[in-house]
N, C-alpha and C positions, 0 to 999 in steps of 0.2 A: 609283741607280746613280752610279758615280763614273767621271769621264772625265777625262785630263791633257790640257790644251791646249797646244801650241807657237804662241808668241805673237811676232811680229817687231816691233822697235821701241822696245819699251819699254826705258826706261835708268837710270830713277829710282824713288824710292819714289812720288811723287806718279803718276806714270805707272802704277803698281800699283794706286793706290787709285783711279783713274778706270776701269780695268777692271773691279777689284773690285765697285765701285758699278754699273755698268751690268750687269754678269753676274746680281748679287744682285737687280735689278731685275725679271729676267725670271720668269715664271710657273712654280712648282714648285721653284725652285732653294733648296736647304736651305743648304748652306755653299760659300764660295769662298775659296780660299787662294791668293794670286798671288804670286809670287817674280820681280819684275822684272828681277834681274840675269840671272837663268838664263831669263828668258823663258817662264815656265811659269804655268798656272793648273790647279789642282786643283778638279774642279766635282762638286759631289753634289746630285742632283735628282733629283725623282720621276719626270718626263719630261725627256727630252732632244731639242732641236730644233737640229740643226746650222747651220741655216739662221738661227735666231733667235739663237744664240750668235755667228756669223758679223756678223750685223747690228751686236749690243751690242758687238763688239770694234771694228768700225769706226768705230762712233758715236764711242769713245774715242779715235779717230785711229790705230788700229794695224791690225795685219794677222794673221788667223788663218792659221798655218801648216800644222798638223796636229792631228787629235783621235784620241786612242789610248783 
């Protein structure tokens, strides 16, 4: 399944790389595409836990706004 995340606080490529790394570390995640300038991440995963995704984004220093 694929989910589009809206994330606030990202402003550069390094921000996006931190979010990408923390999301990729979650169990079941297949791919992550982050666009720091738009504040989005497209996540493809076998299973999806909004709680774990929120924690991973907070760990990277940002805020999860919305999951679509």
